[in-house]
C-alpha positions as MATLAB code, in Angstrom:
seq = 'MNVGLVIAGSLCLVLAGGHTFVGRRLLDRQPRHLDPDGALTRGAVVFTWYALSVMLTTMGAVLIALARGTHAHDRGEVVFLVGAGYAAATVLLIWRSRRRPSDLLRTPVWVLQIVITVLCWLNT';
ca = [
       0.188   -0.058    0.103;
       1.460    3.267   -1.128;
       0.544    5.957    1.572;
       1.394    9.038   -0.535;
      -0.960    7.894   -3.231;
      -3.584    7.228   -0.717;
      -3.039   10.771    0.815;
      -2.885   12.342   -2.670;
      -6.233   10.526   -3.781;
      -7.846   11.376   -0.636;
      -6.808   15.081   -1.095;
      -8.328   15.064   -4.500;
     -11.570   13.859   -3.107;
     -11.434   16.761   -0.642;
     -11.057   18.929   -3.439;
     -13.942   17.671   -5.319;
     -16.056   18.019   -2.376;
     -15.007   21.533   -1.443;
     -15.078   22.541   -5.206;
     -18.867   21.526   -5.531;
     -19.698   23.053   -2.092;
     -18.261   26.420   -3.236;
     -19.631   26.164   -6.508;
     -23.034   25.516   -5.575;
     -23.032   28.666   -3.383;
     -21.315   30.768   -6.013;
     -23.426   29.600   -9.065;
     -26.636   30.361   -7.014;
     -25.543   33.866   -6.869;
     -24.788   34.055  -10.654;
     -27.208   36.185  -12.688;
     -29.598   34.077  -14.561;
     -28.920   36.186  -17.871;
     -25.495   37.024  -18.713;
     -26.016   38.065  -22.346;
     -28.505   37.827  -25.046;
     -28.103   33.894  -24.893;
     -27.710   33.968  -20.901;
     -29.169   30.426  -20.363;
     -26.648   28.718  -22.616;
     -23.667   30.572  -21.099;
     -24.931   29.708  -17.733;
     -25.393   26.357  -18.641;
     -21.940   26.042  -19.743;
     -20.383   27.692  -16.558;
     -22.358   25.131  -14.561;
     -21.476   22.205  -16.512;
     -17.669   23.188  -16.410;
     -17.660   23.697  -12.704;
     -19.376   20.308  -12.051;
     -17.258   18.546  -14.589;
     -14.242   19.475  -12.757;
     -15.587   18.250   -9.772;
     -16.341   14.706  -11.555;
     -12.743   14.669  -12.904;
     -11.070   15.446   -9.484;
     -13.365   12.562   -7.758;
     -12.015   10.347  -10.718;
      -8.445   11.129  -10.196;
      -8.831   10.542   -6.598;
     -10.272    7.256   -7.127;
      -7.513    6.491   -9.944;
      -4.893    7.368   -7.343;
      -6.378    5.237   -4.494;
      -6.709    2.127   -6.685;
      -3.100    2.348   -7.754;
      -1.957    2.888   -4.036;
      -2.756   -0.808   -3.662;
       0.461   -1.902   -5.392;
      -0.873   -4.583   -7.357;
       0.449   -4.355  -10.845;
      -1.546   -6.769  -12.704;
      -4.534   -4.865  -13.068;
      -3.481   -1.400  -12.890;
      -3.668   -0.570  -16.462;
      -7.076   -1.804  -16.547;
      -8.467   -0.312  -13.588;
      -6.820    3.210  -14.549;
      -8.457    3.051  -17.981;
     -11.839    1.945  -16.842;
     -11.937    4.726  -14.090;
     -10.748    7.388  -16.805;
     -13.820    6.263  -19.011;
     -16.111    5.921  -15.909;
     -15.083    9.737  -15.319;
     -15.866   10.751  -18.750;
     -19.029    8.712  -18.712;
     -20.186   10.716  -15.434;
     -19.236   13.846  -16.998;
     -21.421   12.967  -20.078;
     -24.538   12.013  -17.852;
     -23.997   15.269  -15.854;
     -24.237   17.227  -19.267;
     -27.198   15.411  -20.422;
     -28.901   16.014  -17.192;
     -28.098   19.928  -17.081;
     -29.451   19.998  -20.595;
     -32.834   18.214  -19.585;
     -34.893   21.432  -20.104;
     -33.281   22.425  -23.436;
     -32.269   19.525  -25.118;
     -31.318   21.701  -28.181;
     -28.317   22.913  -26.209;
     -26.881   19.230  -26.597;
     -26.637   20.140  -30.482;
     -24.960   23.566  -29.826;
     -22.155   22.176  -27.509;
     -21.467   18.660  -28.918;
     -18.832   17.944  -26.171;
     -20.841   15.030  -25.093;
     -20.082   13.213  -28.324;
     -16.212   13.480  -27.601;
     -16.894   12.283  -23.933;
     -18.894    9.207  -25.264;
     -16.262    8.264  -27.641;
     -13.546    8.511  -24.908;
     -15.645    6.529  -22.667;
     -16.157    3.776  -25.191;
     -12.550    3.664  -26.215;
     -11.276    3.369  -22.639;
     -13.796    0.562  -21.677;
     -13.001   -1.330  -24.894;
      -9.293   -1.137  -23.874;
      -9.499   -2.085  -20.350;
];
C-alpha cells in the first residue's frame, strides 16, 4: 500500500467536495441572464464547474486504486476509471440539458466524451 498515493487521492476527493460546495453557493448567486443567450452561457459555466468536480473525484479514485500496489490489473483499472469519469461527465451534461435538449446540439462535447468512454472501456 502506497500511503503517498492514498493521501494524494484523498486530497483529490476533498478538493472535489470543496469545489462542489463552493460552486453551488457561487453559482446560485450568478445572474440568470449573462448575455443575450444567458441560459446557454450559464449552463456552460455550471457544466464546466461540475465536470471539474467529477474529474477531481475520478483522479482521486484512480490514485487510491493505484495505491494498492498490485501491478497486474493497474492498467485496466486506470483506463476503466478514466472512462467512468468521462461517462459521469456525459451524464451530467445530459442531465443539465434536460430542460433545453437543443443545447446538446449547440455544444457537442458529449459526443467526444462518449467516444473517449467507449475507447477506454474497450481497452481495459
